[in-house]
C-alpha positions in Angstrom: 0.0 0.0 0.1 2.7 2.4 0.9 4.6 1.7 -2.4 1.4 2.5 -4.4 0.9 5.7 -2.5 4.5 6.7 -3.5 3.5 6.4 -7.2 0.9 9.1 -6.9 1.3 12.8 -5.7 -1.2 15.6 -5.4 -0.7 18.9 -7.3 -0.5 21.9 -4.8 -2.4 24.1 -7.2 -5.2 22.1 -8.9 -5.2 19.3 -6.2 -5.4 16.7 -8.9 -3.8 13.2 -8.2 -0.9 12.7 -10.5 1.2 9.8 -11.6 4.6 10.5 -10.1 6.7 9.3 -13.1 4.5 11.3 -15.5 5.4 14.5 -13.4 9.1 13.6 -13.4 9.1 13.0 -17.2 7.5 16.6 -17.5 10.4 18.2 -15.5 8.4 18.2 -12.2 5.6 20.1 -13.8 1.9 19.3 -13.3 0.5 18.1 -16.8 -3.0 19.3 -15.8 -2.6 22.8 -14.7 1.2 23.6 -15.4 2.1 24.1 -11.6 5.8 23.8 -11.2 6.7 21.7 -8.3 9.6 22.5 -6.1 12.9 20.9 -7.1 16.2 20.7 -5.3 19.2 23.0 -5.8 21.1 20.1 -7.5 18.1 19.4 -9.9 17.8 23.0 -10.8 21.4 23.4 -11.6 21.5 20.3 -13.8 18.4 21.8 -15.8 19.9 25.3 -16.2 23.6 25.0 -16.6 25.6 23.4 -19.4 26.7 19.9 -18.6 30.0 19.8 -16.6 30.3 23.6 -16.4 29.3 24.0 -12.8 32.1 24.8 -10.2 30.8 25.3 -6.7 32.0 28.2 -4.6 32.1 28.6 -0.7 30.7 24.9 -0.3 32.6 24.7 3.1 30.5 27.6 4.8 28.0 26.4 7.3 25.8 28.1 10.0 26.8 28.5 13.6 24.4 29.0 16.6 25.5 32.3 18.0 22.2 32.7 20.1 22.1 29.1 21.4 18.5 29.1 20.1 16.1 26.5 21.2 12.3 25.9 20.5 10.9 22.5 20.1 14.5 21.4 19.3 18.0 23.1 19.3 18.9 25.2 16.3 22.1 23.1 15.9 19.9 20.0 15.7 17.7 21.6 12.9 20.8 22.5 11.0 22.0 18.9 11.1 18.6 17.5 10.2 18.4 19.8 7.2 22.0 19.0 6.1 21.3 15.3 6.2 18.1 15.7 4.3 19.5 17.8 1.5 23.2 16.8 1.5 24.0 20.5 1.5 25.7 22.8 4.1 23.1 25.6 3.8 20.0 26.7 2.1 21.8 28.1 -0.9 24.3 26.6 -3.4 26.5 29.0 -5.2 29.1 28.7 -8.0 29.9 29.6 -11.7 29.1 28.0 -14.8 27.7 28.5 -18.4 24.2 28.6 -19.7 24.3 27.8 -23.5 27.8 29.2 -23.5 27.1 32.3 -21.6 29.2 32.7 -18.4 27.3 33.2 -15.2 27.7 33.3 -11.4 24.6 31.5 -10.1 23.0 30.9 -6.8 20.1 28.4 -6.2 18.0 28.3 -3.1 16.6 25.0 -1.7 13.4 25.2 0.2 14.0 21.8 1.7 16.7 23.4 3.8 14.8 24.9 6.7 12.2 26.4 4.3 15.0 28.1 2.3 15.4 30.6 5.2 18.1 33.2 5.1 20.7 33.2 7.7 24.2 34.7 8.0 25.7 32.2 5.7 23.1 32.6 3.0 23.7 36.4 3.0 27.5 35.8 3.0 27.5 33.2 0.2 25.4 35.8 -2.0 27.6 38.7 -1.2 30.7 36.6 -2.1 29.0 35.5 -5.3 28.3 39.1 -6.3 31.9 40.1 -5.5 33.1 37.2 -7.7 30.9 38.4 -10.6 32.4 41.9 -10.3 36.0 40.5 -10.3 35.3 38.3 -13.3 33.0 40.8 -15.2 30.1 38.3 -15.3 26.4 38.5 -14.7 24.6 36.9 -11.8 21.5 34.8 -11.6 19.8 33.8 -8.4 16.9 31.3 -8.1 14.9 32.4 -5.0 12.8 30.1 -2.9 12.4 31.0 0.7 10.1 31.5 3.7 12.1 34.6 4.8 14.8 35.5 7.3 15.8 32.7 9.7 14.5 33.5 13.1 16.9 31.3 15.0 19.6 33.9 14.1 17.5 37.0 15.0 18.9 40.3 14.0 21.9 38.6 12.4 19.6 37.1 9.8 17.6 40.4 9.3 21.0 42.1 8.6 21.4 40.0 5.5 18.7 41.9 3.8 20.9 45.0 3.9 24.0 43.1 3.1 22.9 41.4 0.0 21.1 44.6 -1.2 24.2 46.6 -0.8 26.2 44.0 -2.8 23.8 44.1 -5.6 24.0 47.8 -5.6 27.6 47.7 -6.2 27.1 45.2 -9.0 24.6 47.6 -10.6 27.1 50.5 -10.4 29.6 48.4 -12.3 26.9 47.8 -14.9 26.7 44.0 -14.6 23.4 42.3 -15.0 21.5 40.5 -12.2 18.6 38.3 -13.1 16.3 37.3 -10.2 14.3 34.1 -10.8 11.3 33.7 -8.3 10.1 30.2 -7.6 7.4 28.8 -5.3 7.4 30.2 -2.6 9.5 33.5 -2.5 8.4 35.4 0.7 9.5 37.4 3.8 12.8 39.0 4.1 14.1 37.3 0.9 11.3 39.0 -1.1 11.9 42.2 0.6 15.5 42.3 -0.4 17.5 40.5 -3.3 14.6 38.6 -4.7 13.0 41.9 -6.0 16.1 43.8 -6.9 16.9 42.1 -10.4 17.4 44.1 -13.5 15.0 41.5 -14.9 12.7 39.6 -12.6 11.4 36.2 -13.8 9.1 33.7 -12.2 7.7 30.3 -12.6 4.1 29.7 -13.3 1.7 29.9 -10.3 4.5 30.7 -7.8 3.6 32.2 -4.5 5.5 35.6 -4.2 4.8 38.1 -1.5 6.0 39.3 2.0 3.4 38.3 4.5 1.0 35.3 4.1 -2.4 35.8 2.7 -4.3 34.9 5.8 -2.0 37.4 7.8 -3.0 40.1 5.4 -6.6 39.3 5.4 -6.8 39.3 9.2 -4.9 42.6 9.2 -7.0 44.5 6.6 -10.3 42.8 7.5 -10.8 42.2 3.7 -11.0 39.2 1.4 -8.2 39.1 -1.0 -8.8 38.5 -4.7 -8.4 35.0 -6.3 -4.8 34.4 -7.4 -3.5 37.0 -5.0 0.3 36.7 -4.6 0.7 34.2 -7.5 3.2 35.1 -10.2 0.5 35.7 -12.8 -1.3 38.2 -10.5 2.0 40.0 -10.1 3.0 40.1 -13.7 -0.4 41.7 -14.6 0.5 44.4 -12.0 4.0 45.1 -13.2 5.8 43.4 -10.3 7.6 40.9 -12.5 8.8 41.0 -16.0 8.1 37.5 -17.4 6.7 34.1 -16.4 9.0 31.5 -17.7 8.2 27.7 -17.8 10.8 25.2 -16.9 11.4 24.0 -20.4 12.2 27.4 -21.6 14.2 28.8 -18.8 17.7 28.0 -20.0 17.2 29.7 -23.4 15.6 32.7 -21.8 18.4 33.2 -19.3 21.2 32.7 -22.0 19.4 35.2 -24.2 19.0 37.8 -21.3 22.7 37.4 -20.3 23.8 37.8 -23.9 21.7 41.0 -24.4 22.6 42.5 -21.2 26.3 41.8 -21.7 26.1 43.5 -25.3 24.5 46.5 -23.7 27.3 46.9 -21.2 30.0 46.6 -24.1 28.1 49.3 -26.1 27.8 51.6 -23.1 31.6 51.2 -22.4 32.4 51.9 -26.1 30.2 54.9 -26.1 
């Protein structure tokens, strides 16, 4: 019975029961409604980058427990649990590679690691990624997926909003492109900082994007929010994001944007 249950999964958007292997063949996309399921950082990198081109950076960085935080369990235990589950040190994997031949510095967040929460190490890895991009004269792509800042690190986590934003401001001053790619979900302190600072902001279909949750907003303003609120389609209609990109087309779109933005920088230099 358990093996039979594993063969079927429910779509988070349309709630249809789907044959798991069919979803996997479709790049983890619902064949009924086109909802894009969450995928790991490793899966994302294999889909986006040219084969064999990825070189990871700062893989040794891992979080500490400066506040000795404990709720139901110790923070250090939560870290270890997520590391064992994802086989990663932190909620973001960073490195360099190529997309259809276009060089890029890339960061991919993994929601399976403590809800993709942003702590000190996530902020540091993004800052280092941007510094490397400026040194190499390359563009930056970050795939965002997060519940927000990591409460177990308190103000140290909140400071990463300013740290990442300042690093991207320096990148912009140098004229190098930053493409932000929002996936389901992108919320909290991440959406309030580097996720929404891209020169071009892309999103996957039906992704939840916002700051506070829908129920919190409704309780605060005492009003019912419209259907599809905080989904990528709703935000695109209102100019918050530039383009919704399906998983099959993201590699070509990213390569095209990196090429165009790089050529624009060269023209500006020559002028």
